[in-house]
C-alpha positions as a Markdown table, in Angstrom:
| # | Residue | x | y | z |
|---|---|---|---|---|
| 1 | Met | 57.8 | 4.0 | 36.2 |
| 2 | Pro | 54.0 | 4.1 | 36.9 |
| 3 | Glu | 51.8 | 4.8 | 33.9 |
| 4 | Lys | 50.0 | 8.2 | 33.7 |
| 5 | Pro | 46.4 | 7.9 | 34.7 |
| 6 | Val | 44.0 | 8.4 | 31.7 |
| 7 | Ser | 40.9 | 10.4 | 32.2 |
| 8 | Pro | 37.7 | 8.9 | 30.8 |
| 9 | Ile | 36.6 | 11.9 | 28.8 |
| 10 | Pro | 39.1 | 14.6 | 27.8 |
| 11 | Ala | 37.8 | 18.1 | 28.7 |
| 12 | Ser | 38.8 | 19.5 | 25.3 |
| 13 | Ala | 36.7 | 17.2 | 23.3 |
| 14 | Leu | 33.8 | 17.7 | 25.6 |
| 15 | Ala | 34.3 | 21.5 | 25.4 |
| 16 | Leu | 34.4 | 21.4 | 21.5 |
| 17 | Val | 31.1 | 19.4 | 21.5 |
| 18 | Val | 29.3 | 21.8 | 23.8 |
| 19 | Ile | 30.6 | 24.8 | 21.9 |
| 20 | Gly | 29.4 | 23.1 | 18.5 |
| 21 | Ile | 25.9 | 22.5 | 20.0 |
| 22 | Gly | 25.7 | 26.0 | 21.3 |
| 23 | Leu | 26.7 | 27.4 | 17.8 |
| 24 | Thr | 24.2 | 25.1 | 16.0 |
| 25 | Met | 21.4 | 26.0 | 18.4 |
| 26 | Thr | 22.3 | 29.7 | 18.1 |
| 27 | Gly | 22.1 | 29.5 | 14.2 |
| 28 | Arg | 18.6 | 28.2 | 14.5 |
| 29 | Ser | 17.3 | 31.6 | 15.7 |
| 30 | Leu | 19.0 | 33.7 | 13.1 |
| 31 | Asp | 18.4 | 34.1 | 9.4 |
| 32 | Gly | 20.2 | 34.0 | 6.0 |
| 33 | Phe | 24.1 | 33.6 | 5.8 |
| 34 | Val | 24.7 | 34.0 | 9.4 |
| 35 | Arg | 22.5 | 31.1 | 10.1 |
| 36 | Gly | 24.2 | 28.9 | 7.6 |
| 37 | Leu | 27.5 | 30.0 | 9.0 |
| 38 | Cys | 26.7 | 29.3 | 12.6 |
| 39 | Gln | 25.2 | 25.9 | 11.8 |
| 40 | Gly | 28.0 | 24.8 | 9.5 |
| 41 | Ala | 30.7 | 26.0 | 12.0 |
| 42 | Gly | 28.7 | 24.3 | 14.8 |
| 43 | Met | 28.7 | 21.0 | 12.9 |
| 44 | Ala | 32.4 | 21.2 | 12.1 |
| 45 | Val | 33.3 | 21.8 | 15.7 |
| 46 | Ile | 31.1 | 19.0 | 16.9 |
| 47 | Leu | 32.8 | 16.7 | 14.3 |
| 48 | Val | 36.4 | 17.8 | 15.4 |
| 49 | Gly | 35.4 | 17.1 | 19.0 |
| 50 | Val | 34.1 | 13.6 | 18.2 |
| 51 | Ala | 37.4 | 13.0 | 16.3 |
| 52 | Val | 39.5 | 14.1 | 19.3 |
| 53 | Leu | 37.3 | 11.9 | 21.6 |
| 54 | Ser | 37.6 | 8.8 | 19.4 |
| 55 | Ala | 41.4 | 9.2 | 19.0 |
| 56 | His | 41.6 | 9.4 | 22.7 |
| 57 | Val | 39.6 | 6.2 | 23.2 |
| 58 | Arg | 41.4 | 4.3 | 20.5 |
| 59 | Gly | 44.7 | 5.4 | 22.1 |
| 60 | Arg | 43.8 | 4.3 | 25.5 |
| 61 | Arg | 42.5 | 0.9 | 24.1 |
| 62 | Asp | 45.8 | 0.5 | 22.2 |
| 63 | Arg | 47.9 | 1.3 | 25.3 |
| 64 | Arg | 46.0 | -1.4 | 27.4 |
| 65 | Gly | 46.7 | -4.0 | 24.8 |
| 66 | Glu | 42.9 | -4.6 | 24.1 |
| 67 | Ser | 43.2 | -4.6 | 20.3 |
| 68 | Gly | 43.6 | -8.2 | 19.7 |
| 69 | Gly | 46.9 | -9.0 | 21.2 |
| 70 | Asp | 48.9 | -6.4 | 19.2 |
| 71 | Ala | 49.1 | -2.8 | 20.4 |
| 72 | Gly | 49.2 | -1.3 | 16.9 |
| 73 | Met | 46.8 | -1.0 | 14.2 |
| 74 | Trp | 46.2 | -3.7 | 11.6 |
| 75 | Leu | 48.3 | -3.6 | 8.5 |
| 76 | Pro | 47.8 | -5.6 | 5.4 |
| 77 | Ser | 51.6 | -6.4 | 5.1 |
| 78 | Arg | 51.2 | -8.2 | 8.5 |
| 79 | Asp | 49.0 | -10.9 | 6.9 |
| 80 | Asp | 52.0 | -12.6 | 5.2 |
| 81 | Asp | 53.9 | -12.9 | 8.5 |
| 82 | Gln | 51.5 | -15.5 | 9.9 |
């Protein structure tokens, strides 16, 4: 069964980052509580977008077997096996 092709950048992560930048820049022109709300929400959305992007890249690297010969994450319990 052929593998499903992996997109280089997920559209959802890119959209979250762009929306976050838009919220942060919009907040700069406002004052008071609304400014802080927009800037805080914008930064939070940017961080979520980066987390989604990094999870996608890490998953793609693990599927290709580029993580040092083992497809999973490193676990301290595996040190005793060698």
